[in-house]
N, C-alpha and C positions, 0 to 999 in steps of 0.2 A: 904323134900329134902334140902341138904345143899345149902348155898348161894355161892357166888363167891367172891374171893379176887382179886380186881383189883389193879395192880401196876401202878400208874398213873404218868407220867412225867409231870412236870410243867415248866414254863419258867425259864431260868437261869438269867433273868434280864428283857428283853423286854417282856411286857405282851402280845404283839401282836403275840408272838410265841406260845401262848396257842392254842391247837387244839380244833376244835368243838367237837370231840369225848371226849376229856378230860373234857370239860365243861358238856357234857351230862352225863357222868359217875358219876362225882362228884355231879351233881344235883339229879340224880336218886338213888344214893346209900343210904342205910339206915344209914350209919355212915361213918365218915372219920377218919382214923388213921393218925395223922399229927405229924411230927417231933417236931414242935413248933406251938401250936394252935394260939398263938398271932401273930406270923409271917404269918401264912397261912391265917388268917382272912382278911388281906389286899387283898390277891389274891381272896379269895372267895367273899368278898364284891364287888370287882371290877366287877365280873361276876354275881352278884346277886344270889350266891349260899348260901342257908341257912341250908344245911345238918349239923346235929350235929357232932362236932369234939371232938376227944379224943386224948390225947398225946401218942405218940409212938416213944420214942427216945432211944439212946443207953444205957441210964441208967435204963430205966424201960421196955424196949421192951420184955425181956424174962419173967419178972414178970407179965406184963400185957397181955402177949400172950394168956394165958388161957381165959381171958375175951373176947378177939377178936375171938378166935377159937370157944368158946361156942356160941357166937353170930352167927358165920358162920354156925355152925351145927344146929342152930335153924332156918336157912333159910334166915338170913339177909345178904345183900350184903355190903361189906366193900371196900372202896377206900383207898389205902395207898399212902401217898405223903410225900416227904421230903421238906426241906425249898426251894430247887431249884433243877431243873434238874430231873434226873431219880433215884428213890429210889434204895437202895441196892448197888449202885456203888459209893463207898467211902461215903456212906450215910447209915443211919439206914434202917432196913427193912428185911434183909436176915433171921433173926431169926424167925420173924413172918411168912415169906414165907415158911420156913422150917417146922414150926409147922403146918401150914395149909396143906401142902403137906402130912405130916405124918398122918393127920386126914382125908385124901382123899378128901380134898376140892379143887375145881378147882381154879387155879391161872391164871389170864389173864393179859398180858402186854398191857398197853395203851401207845403207843410210843410217844416220843416227844423230847424235848431239852436235850442235854447232852454236857457238856463242852469239854470232851475229844474228842467226835466225831466232834464237831464244829472245834476244833483246828486242828485235823487231816485233815479235809476237805480243809483247807486253807493253810496248811504248804508248799505245793509244792513239797513234798518228795514222793518217792514211798512207800506208806503205804499199799500195797496189803497184807502185813503181818506186824504186829506190836505187841509190848508188852505194856500192861497197867500196870503202877506201882502204881497208886493211889498216896498217899502222901509218900514222901521219909522218911527214918529214920532221926532222928534229928542229929545223930552223923556222923562225917566225915568217920569213918571206915565203918559204915553200908552203907553209900551212895556209897563208892568206891566198896564195894563188889557187890552191885547191878549193878553199871555201868560196872564192869568187866564181869558180866554174860551176859549183853545185847549187848556187842560190836559187831558191824556188823549188828544189827537189829534195825530199828527205834523203839522208845519207847515214850510214852506220860505219863506225871505225873503232879500232882497238887503241887503248892507251895504257901506259904503265902507271902504277900508283905514284911514282916519283915525278911524273910530268903532267898529271891530270889537272892540277891546280893552275899551272901556267897556260895550258890549253884553254881552260875555262876563262882565265883572265883575258886572253886574246879574244875569245868569243864575246865576252862582256864589253870589251872596248869597241869592237867592230860591228857586232851584231847583238846589241842589247835586247832586242825583242825576239831573238831566236827561241824556238821551243826545243827543250832538251829532255831526253829520257836517258839517264846515266845509270848503268847497271854495274854493280861491283860484286866480284866474287860469286858469280852466278852458280847456283846449285850447291854452294859450299857453306862453310861455317859462318862467314861474315857477310853473307848475301844481303844486299840492300839496294833498293832502287830509288833514285831521286828524280823528281819531275819538276819542270818549271823553266824559268829564264836562267841565263848564265849567272846572274846575280843571286837569285834565290838558291840555286843548286850549290854555288860556292859557299853561301852562308851555312847551309846544311852540312856540307862537306867539312867545313872548318870546325864544326861542333862534334864531329864523330871521331872519337879516339882511335877507332879501327880503320880510318880512311885509307891508310897506307898499306893495308893488308889485302892482297888479292888484286887481280887484274881488272881493268875497266873496259866495258863495251858501251859505246855512246851512240845514241840515235839523235840526230839533229834535223831540224827543219828551219832553214834560214829564210828570211824574207826575200822575195823575188827581187832581183836586181833590176832597177828601172833606169832606162836610158833617158835621163832628163835633159831637156834642151837648156843651154846656158842661160843664166839670169839676164844677160844683156840682150838676148834675142827675144824673149817672151816674158810677159808679166806672170806673176804667180797664178793669177786666175787662168791664164791660157795654159799654163803647165798642168794645173789641176784638171782642166778639161781634157788635155792630151792623155793624162794617166787614166782618167775615167773611161775614155774610149778604148785605149790599148788594153787595159786590164778588166774592162767590163765591171766596174765597181761603182759605188756611190761616192758622194762628195767627201764624207767622213773618212772612208777608207783611202781615197785618193790623197787626202791631206796627210794621213799617217805615212803612206808610202813615200810622199814627197819629202817629208821631214826625215825619214830614214835614209832615203837615197842621197840626200844632201849632207848626211852625217851631221845634222843639226846646225848647218851653216845658215839656214833660214830659220828664224825664230818661230816658235809655235804661235806667238802673238801675231806675227805677220801673216802666217798661213791662215790663222783663224779669221783675221780681218778679210783676207781674200776669199775665204770660204763664205763669209756672210755676204760679201759683195756679189759673189757668183750666184748665191741662192736668190738674191734680189733680182739679178739679171734674168735668171732662168724662170722666175715666177712672174716677171713683168708682163702685164697685159695692156696693150694700147687701147 
């Protein structure tokens, strides 16, 4: 009878977040497939786990997959772990899981820590629905394409301490009213959470001497992208009414959305004047 492949979550920093079930599974498994055996040895030694470990990282996962699948088919139980958090989520493991499933091997999740889930839980935004982006593309164009796709829906992504300032600069330039919850070094020594607009978060970040220590998990809520009719086709008043109907909002909110959607090409003064004109028209009684 085939063994079981356990996908085991481990702490993202604080070892106290290790679950008793994870310790039990790792202790009782026949072998552990680890992203980095040297890194994982610290964790395993801490909990007195002596199960044999074999490397399973993004460079050898597919090649070594046959070795693990054959062991599973022989009846051995294998625990899959990454360096931190839940395997297969921006970490290696999905190829081995896919190979095990193709061989009709049972795959079991052993739940635990995950940086994205931790950040979502403390962001204070409505994340009853959200988009997970993993690590963003390195280039500005790729990042903008993704941000344009998720406007109006909260999203969470990972970023390195070396690139976080550039990413926030881009958000400040293109989405100055975005809501951000930026989590640094979650559960570890330099843990800190920043909340606000891209501008305010950047200001706080620049004042923190430890800002480049630890990885970042960012939750963002971008303003909804509005398809605004061209200026030559409708007056500002008409466009305000169009937004009010489509977004089911009041005149004030429609004015803010129009200003944001036009990337400040229409002045606040012009929108304010149209706002007043529209209020007069709506309140007119013959």
